[in-house]
C-alpha positions in Angstrom: 269.2 155.0 70.5 271.4 158.2 70.5 269.5 161.3 71.4 269.7 164.0 74.1 267.6 163.1 77.2 265.2 165.5 78.6 263.4 165.6 82.0 259.8 164.5 81.2 261.0 162.0 78.6 259.0 158.6 78.6 261.3 155.7 77.7 261.1 152.1 77.2 264.2 150.4 78.4 265.2 146.8 77.6 268.2 144.6 77.5 269.0 141.2 76.3 269.2 138.5 79.1 272.9 137.7 79.3 274.5 134.8 81.4 276.3 135.7 84.6 277.7 133.6 87.5 276.2 134.1 90.9 278.8 134.8 93.7 276.7 135.1 96.7 272.9 135.1 98.0 271.6 137.2 100.6 268.1 137.7 102.0 267.7 140.9 99.9 270.2 140.6 97.0 271.6 138.2 94.4 275.5 139.0 93.9 276.5 138.4 90.3 279.8 138.8 88.1 278.7 141.6 85.9 279.2 140.9 82.3 279.4 144.3 80.9 282.1 146.3 82.7 285.8 146.2 83.3 287.9 147.0 86.3 289.4 150.5 86.2 293.1 150.0 87.1 293.6 153.7 87.5 290.9 154.5 89.8 292.3 156.1 92.9 290.8 155.0 96.2 287.7 153.3 94.5 288.0 149.6 94.1 285.4 147.3 92.2 285.4 143.6 92.5 283.4 142.9 89.2 280.3 142.1 91.2 277.0 143.9 91.1 274.1 143.1 93.6 270.6 143.0 92.4 267.3 143.0 94.2 266.2 139.3 94.9 262.5 139.7 94.6 259.5 141.9 94.8 259.6 141.8 98.6 263.0 143.0 98.9 264.5 146.5 99.1 265.4 148.2 96.0 263.0 146.0 93.8 260.7 148.8 92.9 263.7 150.9 91.7 265.8 148.3 89.8 265.0 147.6 86.1 267.3 144.5 85.9 265.7 141.2 86.4 267.3 137.8 87.2 266.1 134.4 85.7 265.3 132.1 87.2 264.1 133.5 90.6 266.4 133.9 93.4 264.9 130.9 95.2 266.1 128.7 92.6 269.7 129.8 92.5 272.7 129.0 94.6 276.4 130.3 94.7 278.4 129.6 91.6 275.2 128.9 89.6 274.7 130.5 86.3 271.8 132.9 85.9 270.6 135.2 83.1 270.2 139.1 83.9 268.6 141.6 81.6 265.9 144.2 81.4 262.5 143.0 80.1 260.7 146.0 78.2 260.1 148.5 81.0 258.6 152.0 80.9 260.2 154.6 82.8 260.0 158.7 83.0 263.1 160.8 83.2 263.4 163.0 86.4 267.0 164.3 86.0 269.8 164.3 83.5 273.2 165.1 84.7 276.5 165.6 82.9 279.6 164.4 84.7 282.5 166.5 84.1 285.0 165.0 84.8 283.8 161.5 84.3 282.8 159.8 87.7 285.4 157.7 89.1 283.3 154.5 90.1 286.1 151.7 90.0 284.6 150.4 86.7 285.2 151.3 82.9 283.9 153.0 81.2 283.7 156.0 83.6 280.2 157.5 83.5 280.0 161.0 81.8 276.2 161.3 82.0 273.5 160.2 84.3 269.9 159.7 83.6 267.7 159.4 86.5 264.3 157.4 85.9 261.1 156.4 87.8 259.4 153.3 86.7 255.8 153.8 85.2 253.4 154.5 87.9 255.8 156.1 90.3 255.5 159.7 90.9 258.2 162.3 91.9 258.3 163.4 95.7 260.0 166.5 95.9 260.5 165.7 99.7 262.7 162.8 98.9 266.3 163.5 98.3 267.0 160.1 96.5 264.5 158.5 94.0 264.7 156.4 91.1 267.5 154.6 89.4 270.2 156.2 87.2 272.0 154.8 84.0 274.8 156.1 81.9 273.9 155.8 78.4 277.4 155.0 77.2 278.2 152.4 79.8 278.5 149.5 77.3 275.5 147.7 78.4 273.6 146.7 75.2 270.5 148.5 76.7 267.8 149.5 74.1 266.2 152.7 74.7 263.0 153.9 72.9 261.8 157.3 73.3 258.0 156.8 73.6 256.9 160.4 74.2 258.5 163.8 75.0 256.1 166.4 76.1 256.6 169.7 74.2 258.8 168.0 71.6 258.5 171.0 69.4 260.2 173.4 71.9 264.0 173.5 73.0 264.9 174.4 76.6 265.3 178.2 76.9 262.6 179.0 74.1 260.8 182.2 74.5 257.1 182.0 73.3 253.9 184.0 73.5 250.6 182.3 74.1 247.2 182.9 72.8 246.2 185.5 75.5 249.6 187.4 74.8 251.5 186.3 77.8 255.1 185.8 77.2 256.9 182.6 78.7 260.2 181.0 78.9 260.2 177.3 78.4 262.4 175.7 81.2 260.8 172.2 80.8 257.6 170.5 80.1 256.2 171.2 83.4 258.4 174.3 84.3 257.3 177.3 82.6 258.4 180.8 83.7 256.0 183.7 82.8 257.4 186.9 82.2 254.8 188.7 84.2 255.2 186.3 87.2 251.2 185.9 87.3 249.0 182.9 87.4 248.2 180.5 86.0 251.5 178.6 85.7 251.0 177.2 82.0 250.4 178.7 78.7 247.5 178.8 76.5 247.6 177.4 73.1 248.5 178.1 70.2 252.0 179.4 71.0 254.1 181.8 69.0 257.9 181.2 69.1 259.7 184.4 69.9 263.1 183.5 70.2 265.2 180.2 70.2 269.0 180.6 71.4 268.3 184.2 71.8 267.4 184.9 68.0 264.3 184.6 66.1 263.8 181.4 64.1 261.1 181.8 61.4 261.1 178.1 60.3 260.9 176.9 64.0 258.1 179.4 64.8 256.1 178.0 62.0 256.6 174.4 63.4 255.5 175.6 67.0 252.6 177.2 65.8 251.5 174.4 63.7 252.1 171.9 66.5 249.9 173.8 68.9 247.0 174.8 66.5 245.1 172.2 68.2 245.3 170.7 71.6 246.2 172.3 74.9 248.9 172.1 77.9 246.4 170.2 79.8 246.0 167.5 76.9 249.7 167.3 76.7 249.9 166.7 80.4 247.0 164.1 80.3 248.8 162.2 77.6 252.0 162.3 79.7 250.3 161.0 82.7 248.6 158.2 80.8 251.9 157.0 79.6 253.5 157.6 82.8 251.0 155.5 84.6 250.3 158.2 87.0 246.9 159.0 88.5 245.4 161.5 89.5 247.0 163.8 87.1 250.5 165.3 87.8 250.1 168.9 89.1 251.5 171.5 86.5 253.4 173.1 89.5 255.1 170.0 90.6 
């Protein structure tokens, strides 16, 4: 599915299971010949041997981050065996989107031009951790299916300026990242909303859409729906 990913998006990922040869088994990982990428002959200083290590099972490091799964289970495999790897339908939420310019040199082709970082449903972002979740490149030639299940504040664009029902002006920097012009609390707008500017200009048609979308509901209801789909309880704080 082609679209611009955004932090806060809730996605369902899947990928058809594809045959791959097992090259090595360790206590934590199953090493397989990756069926989708090619070795990059022009990568200076970075070499890839065509093998990817996947977490072997629920009790191994990385299992809770990895979306790819192996059939049959690791305990039934041996070196040179043929297994199947793919992604069963898996709900994730996006915590970062990074554009890579120039594309990152990884040792394989295609070189990643974008990185979407996700957490599995039920996992919450911890600002104290430097590395969370798993990343994928949407253009990496893996036949991954991506379905956008929910985008909070889908009727707004990043950078939109709005006025809320209390007359306060806000800049929308993301679903849970609102910047009030007055710097005061609370840190979320009250609906309905009036679009003031988009890309620095007025947009009458978009303003009608924004107002109509917020005639019913509230920021808290948008957050509650997001939490439900993301499998997070208690509710995610609006200042996270």
